[in-house]
The first five atom37 places (N, CA, C, CB, O) and aatype in JSON, in Angstrom:
{
  "aatype": [12, 19, 0, 0, 9, 14, 19, 15, 0, 0, 14, 15, 0, 6, 3, 10, 11, 1, 7, 6, 3, 10, 10, 9, 16, 18, 4, 7, 15, 4, 8, 0, 16, 7, 1, 16, 7, 2, 15, 1, 1, 14, 3, 0, 14, 19, 13, 1, 16, 10, 7, 11, 1, 18, 14, 9, 6, 15, 10, 6, 6, 15, 10, 7, 6, 7, 9, 12, 0, 7, 8, 14, 3, 12, 14, 6, 10, 15, 13, 2, 7, 3, 3, 19, 7, 0, 9, 19, 3, 18, 10, 11, 15, 9, 5, 19, 1],
  "atom_mask": [
    [1, 1, 1, 1, 1],
    [1, 1, 1, 1, 1],
    [1, 1, 1, 1, 1],
    [1, 1, 1, 1, 1],
    [1, 1, 1, 1, 1],
    [1, 1, 1, 1, 1],
    [1, 1, 1, 1, 1],
    [1, 1, 1, 1, 1],
    [1, 1, 1, 1, 1],
    [1, 1, 1, 1, 1],
    [1, 1, 1, 1, 1],
    [1, 1, 1, 1, 1],
    [1, 1, 1, 1, 1],
    [1, 1, 1, 1, 1],
    [1, 1, 1, 1, 1],
    [1, 1, 1, 1, 1],
    [1, 1, 1, 1, 1],
    [1, 1, 1, 1, 1],
    [1, 1, 1, 0, 1],
    [1, 1, 1, 1, 1],
    [1, 1, 1, 1, 1],
    [1, 1, 1, 1, 1],
    [1, 1, 1, 1, 1],
    [1, 1, 1, 1, 1],
    [1, 1, 1, 1, 1],
    [1, 1, 1, 1, 1],
    [1, 1, 1, 1, 1],
    [1, 1, 1, 0, 1],
    [1, 1, 1, 1, 1],
    [1, 1, 1, 1, 1],
    [1, 1, 1, 1, 1],
    [1, 1, 1, 1, 1],
    [1, 1, 1, 1, 1],
    [1, 1, 1, 0, 1],
    [1, 1, 1, 1, 1],
    [1, 1, 1, 1, 1],
    [1, 1, 1, 0, 1],
    [1, 1, 1, 1, 1],
    [1, 1, 1, 1, 1],
    [1, 1, 1, 1, 1],
    [1, 1, 1, 1, 1],
    [1, 1, 1, 1, 1],
    [1, 1, 1, 1, 1],
    [1, 1, 1, 1, 1],
    [1, 1, 1, 1, 1],
    [1, 1, 1, 1, 1],
    [1, 1, 1, 1, 1],
    [1, 1, 1, 1, 1],
    [1, 1, 1, 1, 1],
    [1, 1, 1, 1, 1],
    [1, 1, 1, 0, 1],
    [1, 1, 1, 1, 1],
    [1, 1, 1, 1, 1],
    [1, 1, 1, 1, 1],
    [1, 1, 1, 1, 1],
    [1, 1, 1, 1, 1],
    [1, 1, 1, 1, 1],
    [1, 1, 1, 1, 1],
    [1, 1, 1, 1, 1],
    [1, 1, 1, 1, 1],
    [1, 1, 1, 1, 1],
    [1, 1, 1, 1, 1],
    [1, 1, 1, 1, 1],
    [1, 1, 1, 0, 1],
    [1, 1, 1, 1, 1],
    [1, 1, 1, 0, 1],
    [1, 1, 1, 1, 1],
    [1, 1, 1, 1, 1],
    [1, 1, 1, 1, 1],
    [1, 1, 1, 0, 1],
    [1, 1, 1, 1, 1],
    [1, 1, 1, 1, 1],
    [1, 1, 1, 1, 1],
    [1, 1, 1, 1, 1],
    [1, 1, 1, 1, 1],
    [1, 1, 1, 1, 1],
    [1, 1, 1, 1, 1],
    [1, 1, 1, 1, 1],
    [1, 1, 1, 1, 1],
    [1, 1, 1, 1, 1],
    [1, 1, 1, 0, 1],
    [1, 1, 1, 1, 1],
    [1, 1, 1, 1, 1],
    [1, 1, 1, 1, 1],
    [1, 1, 1, 0, 1],
    [1, 1, 1, 1, 1],
    [1, 1, 1, 1, 1],
    [1, 1, 1, 1, 1],
    [1, 1, 1, 1, 1],
    [1, 1, 1, 1, 1],
    [1, 1, 1, 1, 1],
    [1, 1, 1, 1, 1],
    [1, 1, 1, 1, 1],
    [1, 1, 1, 1, 1],
    [1, 1, 1, 1, 1],
    [1, 1, 1, 1, 1],
    [1, 1, 1, 1, 1]
  ],
  "atom_positions": [
    [[38.56, 7.77, 9.95], [37.32, 8.31, 9.42], [36.26, 7.22, 9.45], [37.52, 8.87, 7.98], [36.53, 6.08, 9.06]],
    [[35.07, 7.55, 9.92], [33.96, 6.61, 10.02], [33.1, 6.73, 8.77], [33.12, 6.86, 11.3], [32.73, 7.83, 8.36]],
    [[32.8, 5.59, 8.18], [31.96, 5.61, 6.98], [30.53, 5.98, 7.35], [32.0, 4.24, 6.26], [30.01, 5.53, 8.37]],
    [[29.92, 6.77, 6.52], [28.52, 7.17, 6.75], [27.6, 6.01, 6.4], [28.15, 8.43, 5.92], [27.79, 5.32, 5.4]],
    [[26.63, 5.81, 7.24], [25.62, 4.78, 6.97], [24.5, 5.44, 6.19], [25.08, 4.13, 8.31], [23.96, 6.46, 6.62]],
    [[24.15, 4.87, 5.03], [23.09, 5.5, 4.25], [21.77, 5.47, 5.02], [22.93, 4.8, 2.89], [21.42, 4.47, 5.65]],
    [[21.07, 6.56, 4.94], [19.76, 6.67, 5.59], [18.72, 6.77, 4.49], [19.69, 7.92, 6.56], [18.87, 7.54, 3.54]],
    [[17.66, 5.99, 4.63], [16.59, 6.05, 3.64], [15.94, 7.42, 3.69], [15.55, 4.94, 3.89], [15.61, 7.93, 4.76]],
    [[15.77, 7.99, 2.54], [15.12, 9.29, 2.47], [13.63, 9.12, 2.76], [15.33, 9.95, 1.08], [13.02, 8.12, 2.39]],
    [[13.08, 10.1, 3.42], [11.64, 10.09, 3.67], [10.93, 10.21, 2.32], [11.22, 11.24, 4.65], [11.4, 10.92, 1.43]],
    [[9.81, 9.54, 2.18], [9.09, 9.64, 0.91], [8.61, 11.07, 0.67], [7.9, 8.67, 0.88], [8.26, 11.79, 1.6]],
    [[8.6, 11.46, -0.57], [8.14, 12.81, -0.91], [6.61, 12.86, -0.85], [8.65, 13.22, -2.33], [5.94, 11.84, -0.96]],
    [[6.1, 14.05, -0.67], [4.65, 14.25, -0.66], [4.05, 13.8, -1.99], [4.3, 15.74, -0.38], [2.94, 13.28, -2.04]],
    [[4.8, 14.0, -3.05], [4.34, 13.6, -4.39], [4.19, 12.07, -4.48], [5.32, 14.11, -5.48], [3.2, 11.57, -5.01]],
    [[5.17, 11.34, -3.95], [5.09, 9.88, -3.97], [3.94, 9.38, -3.1], [6.41, 9.27, -3.48], [3.23, 8.46, -3.48]],
    [[3.77, 9.99, -1.93], [2.67, 9.59, -1.06], [1.32, 9.82, -1.74], [2.73, 10.35, 0.28], [0.42, 8.98, -1.66]],
    [[1.18, 10.95, -2.4], [-0.07, 11.26, -3.12], [-0.29, 10.28, -4.26], [-0.05, 12.71, -3.66], [-1.42, 9.84, -4.49]],
    [[0.78, 9.94, -4.98], [0.65, 8.98, -6.08], [0.21, 7.62, -5.54], [1.97, 8.84, -6.85], [-0.67, 6.99, -6.12]],
    [[0.81, 7.17, -4.43], [0.4, 5.91, -3.82], [-1.06, 5.93, -3.39], [0.0, 0.0, 0.0], [-1.8, 4.98, -3.62]],
    [[-1.46, 7.03, -2.77], [-2.85, 7.17, -2.35], [-3.79, 7.13, -3.55], [-3.04, 8.48, -1.57], [-4.79, 6.42, -3.53]],
    [[-3.46, 7.89, -4.59], [-4.31, 7.93, -5.77], [-4.44, 6.56, -6.43], [-3.75, 8.94, -6.78], [-5.53, 6.18, -6.86]],
    [[-3.34, 5.81, -6.5], [-3.4, 4.47, -7.09], [-4.31, 3.55, -6.28], [-1.99, 3.86, -7.17], [-5.11, 2.81, -6.84]],
    [[-4.19, 3.61, -4.97], [-5.03, 2.75, -4.12], [-6.5, 3.15, -4.2], [-4.56, 2.81, -2.67], [-7.37, 2.29, -4.22]],
    [[-6.77, 4.44, -4.24], [-8.16, 4.88, -4.39], [-8.73, 4.38, -5.71], [-8.26, 6.42, -4.31], [-9.84, 3.86, -5.76]],
    [[-7.96, 4.53, -6.78], [-8.42, 4.15, -8.11], [-8.65, 2.64, -8.24], [-7.42, 4.6, -9.15], [-9.69, 2.21, -8.73]],
    [[-7.68, 1.85, -7.79], [-7.74, 0.42, -8.04], [-8.32, -0.41, -6.9], [-6.38, -0.08, -8.33], [-8.72, -1.55, -7.11]],
    [[-8.39, 0.16, -5.7], [-8.81, -0.62, -4.53], [-9.96, 0.02, -3.76], [-7.65, -0.82, -3.6], [-10.65, -0.66, -2.99]],
    [[-10.18, 1.3, -3.97], [-11.13, 2.06, -3.16], [-12.58, 1.67, -3.31], [0.0, 0.0, 0.0], [-13.39, 2.03, -2.46]],
    [[-12.93, 0.95, -4.35], [-14.33, 0.55, -4.49], [-14.72, -0.52, -3.47], [-14.59, 0.04, -5.91], [-15.91, -0.74, -3.23]],
    [[-13.73, -1.18, -2.89], [-14.01, -2.21, -1.87], [-13.35, -1.9, -0.53], [-13.54, -3.56, -2.37], [-13.96, -2.09, 0.52]],
    [[-12.1, -1.42, -0.57], [-11.29, -1.22, 0.64], [-11.29, 0.22, 1.11], [-9.87, -1.67, 0.39], [-11.37, 1.14, 0.29]],
    [[-11.21, 0.43, 2.42], [-10.94, 1.76, 2.96], [-9.44, 1.99, 2.76], [-11.36, 1.88, 4.5], [-8.61, 1.23, 3.26]],
    [[-9.09, 3.02, 2.03], [-7.7, 3.26, 1.66], [-7.04, 4.4, 2.43], [-7.61, 3.55, 0.19], [-5.86, 4.67, 2.24]],
    [[-7.79, 5.05, 3.3], [-7.25, 6.2, 4.02], [-7.08, 5.96, 5.51], [0.0, 0.0, 0.0], [-7.16, 4.83, 5.99]],
    [[-6.85, 7.04, 6.23], [-6.63, 6.99, 7.67], [-7.91, 6.74, 8.46], [-5.99, 8.27, 8.14], [-7.85, 6.37, 9.64]],
    [[-9.06, 6.94, 7.83], [-10.34, 6.76, 8.5], [-11.32, 6.08, 7.55], [-10.92, 8.12, 8.98], [-11.03, 5.89, 6.36]],
    [[-12.45, 5.71, 8.07], [-13.52, 5.16, 7.25], [-13.53, 3.65, 7.23], [0.0, 0.0, 0.0], [-12.55, 2.98, 7.59]],
    [[-14.66, 3.13, 6.8], [-14.85, 1.69, 6.68], [-14.75, 1.26, 5.23], [-16.21, 1.27, 7.26], [-14.98, 2.05, 4.32]],
    [[-14.4, 0.01, 5.03], [-14.38, -0.54, 3.68], [-15.82, -0.63, 3.18], [-13.69, -1.94, 3.65], [-16.74, -0.91, 3.94]],
    [[-15.98, -0.38, 1.91], [-17.31, -0.48, 1.31], [-17.81, -1.92, 1.3], [-17.3, 0.07, -0.11], [-19.01, -2.18, 1.35]],
    [[-16.88, -2.81, 1.24], [-17.22, -4.23, 1.26], [-16.79, -4.77, 2.64], [-16.51, -5.03, 0.08], [-15.61, -4.69, 2.98]],
    [[-17.72, -5.3, 3.42], [-17.41, -5.7, 4.8], [-16.26, -6.7, 4.93], [-18.62, -6.28, 5.42], [-15.56, -6.69, 5.95]],
    [[-16.06, -7.55, 3.95], [-14.99, -8.55, 4.03], [-13.64, -8.04, 3.51], [-15.39, -9.79, 3.26], [-12.66, -8.78, 3.51]],
    [[-13.59, -6.79, 3.07], [-12.35, -6.2, 2.54], [-11.63, -5.48, 3.68], [-12.64, -5.22, 1.35], [-12.2, -4.55, 4.26]],
    [[-10.39, -5.87, 4.0], [-9.69, -5.22, 5.11], [-9.4, -3.74, 4.83], [-8.39, -5.95, 5.39], [-9.15, -3.35, 3.7]],
    [[-9.45, -2.95, 5.89], [-9.05, -1.54, 5.77], [-7.53, -1.5, 5.67], [-9.57, -0.67, 6.99], [-6.85, -2.22, 6.4]],
    [[-7.01, -0.69, 4.8], [-5.58, -0.69, 4.53], [-4.74, -0.13, 5.68], [-5.3, 0.09, 3.3], [-3.56, -0.46, 5.79]],
    [[-5.34, 0.71, 6.53], [-4.56, 1.3, 7.62], [-4.22, 0.3, 8.72], [-5.32, 2.46, 8.21], [-3.47, 0.63, 9.64]],
    [[-4.77, -0.91, 8.64], [-4.46, -1.94, 9.65], [-3.68, -3.11, 9.07], [-5.75, -2.44, 10.28], [-3.45, -4.09, 9.78]],
    [[-3.28, -3.04, 7.83], [-2.54, -4.15, 7.21], [-1.24, -4.46, 7.96], [-2.22, -3.83, 5.75], [-0.83, -5.61, 8.04]],
    [[-0.61, -3.44, 8.52], [0.65, -3.61, 9.24], [0.51, -4.44, 10.5], [0.0, 0.0, 0.0], [1.51, -4.91, 11.04]],
    [[-0.7, -4.64, 10.98], [-0.92, -5.49, 12.15], [-0.84, -6.97, 11.76], [-2.29, -5.19, 12.78], [-0.59, -7.82, 12.62]],
    [[-1.03, -7.25, 10.49], [-1.01, -8.63, 10.0], [0.39, -9.07, 9.56], [-1.97, -8.78, 8.84], [0.8, -10.2, 9.81]],
    [[1.1, -8.17, 8.9], [2.42, -8.49, 8.37], [3.14, -7.2, 7.99], [2.32, -9.44, 7.14], [2.5, -6.16, 7.85]],
    [[4.45, -7.26, 7.81], [5.18, -6.04, 7.42], [4.71, -5.54, 6.05], [6.7, -6.31, 7.4], [4.56, -6.32, 5.11]],
    [[4.49, -4.25, 5.96], [4.02, -3.65, 4.7], [4.99, -3.94, 3.56], [3.83, -2.14, 4.87], [4.56, -4.14, 2.43]],
    [[6.3, -3.97, 3.85], [7.29, -4.24, 2.8], [7.05, -5.6, 2.14], [8.71, -4.19, 3.39], [7.45, -5.8, 1.0]],
    [[6.42, -6.51, 2.86], [6.19, -7.84, 2.29], [5.19, -7.8, 1.13], [5.69, -8.78, 3.37], [5.03, -8.8, 0.42]],
    [[4.52, -6.68, 0.93], [3.58, -6.54, -0.19], [4.27, -6.19, -1.5], [2.56, -5.49, 0.14], [3.65, -6.29, -2.56]],
    [[5.54, -5.78, -1.45], [6.22, -5.31, -2.65], [6.18, -6.33, -3.79], [7.65, -4.97, -2.33], [5.83, -5.98, -4.91]],
    [[6.53, -7.56, -3.5], [6.56, -8.58, -4.55], [5.17, -8.82, -5.14], [7.12, -9.88, -4.0], [5.01, -8.89, -6.35]],
    [[4.18, -8.94, -4.27], [2.82, -9.17, -4.75], [2.31, -8.01, -5.59], [1.88, -9.4, -3.57], [1.65, -8.22, -6.62]],
    [[2.61, -6.79, -5.17], [2.16, -5.63, -5.93], [2.83, -5.57, -7.31], [2.46, -4.35, -5.16], [2.2, -5.15, -8.28]],
    [[4.08, -5.98, -7.39], [4.8, -5.94, -8.66], [4.49, -7.1, -9.58], [0.0, 0.0, 0.0], [4.45, -6.93, -10.8]],
    [[4.26, -8.27, -9.01], [4.04, -9.46, -9.83], [2.57, -9.8, -10.02], [4.74, -10.64, -9.22], [2.23, -10.56, -10.92]],
    [[1.72, -9.25, -9.21], [0.29, -9.48, -9.36], [-0.34, -10.02, -8.09], [0.0, 0.0, 0.0], [0.0, -11.1, -7.62]],
    [[-1.26, -9.25, -7.55], [-2.0, -9.69, -6.37], [-3.16, -10.54, -6.84], [-2.5, -8.47, -5.51], [-3.94, -10.14, -7.7]],
    [[-3.25, -11.7, -6.26], [-4.38, -12.58, -6.56], [-5.09, -12.88, -5.25], [-3.91, -13.91, -7.27], [-4.46, -13.22, -4.25]],
    [[-6.39, -12.75, -5.27], [-7.17, -12.97, -4.06], [-7.91, -14.3, -4.16], [-8.16, -11.82, -3.82], [-8.04, -14.88, -5.24]],
    [[-8.37, -14.74, -3.04], [-9.11, -15.99, -2.99], [-10.58, -15.85, -3.3], [0.0, 0.0, 0.0], [-11.35, -16.78, -3.07]],
    [[-11.0, -14.71, -3.82], [-12.41, -14.55, -4.2], [-12.5, -13.98, -5.61], [-13.16, -13.64, -3.19], [-11.61, -13.24, -6.03]],
    [[-13.55, -14.31, -6.33], [-13.64, -13.95, -7.75], [-13.86, -12.47, -8.04], [-14.73, -14.72, -8.38], [-13.6, -12.03, -9.16]],
    [[-14.31, -11.7, -7.08], [-14.61, -10.29, -7.34], [-13.38, -9.4, -7.41], [-15.52, -9.77, -6.28], [-13.42, -8.32, -8.01]],
    [[-12.28, -9.84, -6.81], [-11.08, -9.01, -6.8], [-10.27, -9.25, -8.07], [-10.23, -9.28, -5.55], [-9.9, -10.38, -8.36]],
    [[-10.0, -8.18, -8.81], [-9.21, -8.35, -10.03], [-7.74, -8.61, -9.7], [-9.33, -7.11, -10.93], [-7.28, -8.26, -8.61]],
    [[-7.03, -9.23, -10.62], [-5.58, -9.38, -10.46], [-4.95, -8.06, -10.87], [-5.02, -10.59, -11.32], [-5.21, -7.55, -11.96]],
    [[-4.14, -7.51, -10.0], [-3.5, -6.22, -10.25], [-2.0, -6.36, -10.15], [-4.01, -5.16, -9.27], [-1.49, -7.12, -9.32]],
    [[-1.28, -5.63, -10.99], [0.18, -5.53, -10.83], [0.58, -4.11, -11.2], [0.93, -6.59, -11.73], [-0.06, -3.46, -12.02]],
    [[1.65, -3.64, -10.57], [2.1, -2.27, -10.72], [3.58, -2.25, -11.07], [1.84, -1.45, -9.45], [4.31, -3.19, -10.76]],
    [[4.03, -1.16, -11.72], [5.46, -1.03, -12.03], [6.22, -0.68, -10.75], [5.69, 0.05, -13.13], [5.61, -0.34, -9.74]],
    [[7.53, -0.75, -10.82], [8.37, -0.56, -9.64], [8.18, 0.78, -8.94], [0.0, 0.0, 0.0], [8.13, 0.83, -7.71]],
    [[8.07, 1.86, -9.7], [7.88, 3.17, -9.08], [6.54, 3.25, -8.36], [7.97, 4.28, -10.14], [6.44, 3.82, -7.27]],
    [[5.51, 2.67, -8.98], [4.19, 2.68, -8.35], [4.17, 1.81, -7.1], [3.13, 2.2, -9.33], [3.55, 2.17, -6.1]],
    [[4.86, 0.67, -7.14], [4.95, -0.19, -5.96], [5.58, 0.59, -4.81], [5.77, -1.48, -6.27], [5.08, 0.54, -3.68]],
    [[6.66, 1.29, -5.08], [7.32, 2.07, -4.04], [6.39, 3.13, -3.47], [0.0, 0.0, 0.0], [6.36, 3.34, -2.25]],
    [[5.65, 3.81, -4.33], [4.72, 4.86, -3.87], [3.6, 4.25, -3.03], [4.14, 5.62, -5.08], [3.2, 4.83, -2.02]],
    [[3.09, 3.1, -3.45], [2.01, 2.45, -2.7], [2.51, 2.01, -1.33], [1.47, 1.24, -3.48], [1.84, 2.24, -0.32]],
    [[3.66, 1.38, -1.29], [4.22, 0.9, -0.01], [4.49, 2.09, 0.91], [5.52, 0.08, -0.25], [4.18, 2.03, 2.1]],
    [[5.07, 3.16, 0.38], [5.33, 4.35, 1.2], [4.02, 4.91, 1.76], [6.06, 5.43, 0.37], [3.95, 5.27, 2.93]],
    [[3.0, 4.99, 0.91], [1.71, 5.5, 1.37], [1.12, 4.59, 2.45], [0.73, 5.64, 0.19], [0.65, 5.07, 3.48]],
    [[1.13, 3.28, 2.2], [0.58, 2.36, 3.2], [1.3, 2.49, 4.54], [0.68, 0.91, 2.7], [0.66, 2.48, 5.59]],
    [[2.62, 2.62, 4.51], [3.37, 2.81, 5.75], [2.92, 4.08, 6.47], [4.88, 2.87, 5.46], [2.85, 4.12, 7.7]],
    [[2.62, 5.11, 5.7], [2.29, 6.41, 6.3], [0.93, 6.42, 6.98], [2.33, 7.48, 5.25], [0.68, 7.29, 7.82]],
    [[0.05, 5.49, 6.66], [-1.31, 5.51, 7.23], [-1.54, 4.45, 8.29], [-2.33, 5.34, 6.13], [-2.63, 4.38, 8.85]],
    [[-0.55, 3.61, 8.58], [-0.76, 2.53, 9.53], [-1.07, 3.04, 10.92], [0.45, 1.63, 9.57], [-0.41, 3.95, 11.42]],
    [[-2.08, 2.43, 11.55], [-2.4, 2.77, 12.93], [-1.4, 2.08, 13.84], [-3.86, 2.36, 13.3], [-0.94, 0.98, 13.53]],
    [[-1.08, 2.69, 14.91], [-0.1, 2.13, 15.85], [-0.78, 1.27, 16.88], [0.7, 3.23, 16.53], [-0.12, 0.71, 17.76]]
  ]
}
């Protein structure tokens, strides 16, 4: 008998919506958080291209422990584990190829 290899479940629509809502609420005043559009602040990267810089999963620790930016206008943000998962799932879903 061959052991089954666990397969990651696809994120639920509810989790994707929660991730989107969190990013709109906490990041949308500066960053483009969706599949289209420009960031309101020219120096703020659009989130749909973050995957070109580094793996989206690498954001998990920063999102949970606190994102700190090199400029004074960006607040320090941290999220609980469930929210981090929803944000990462949402970010993965919007990445341009």
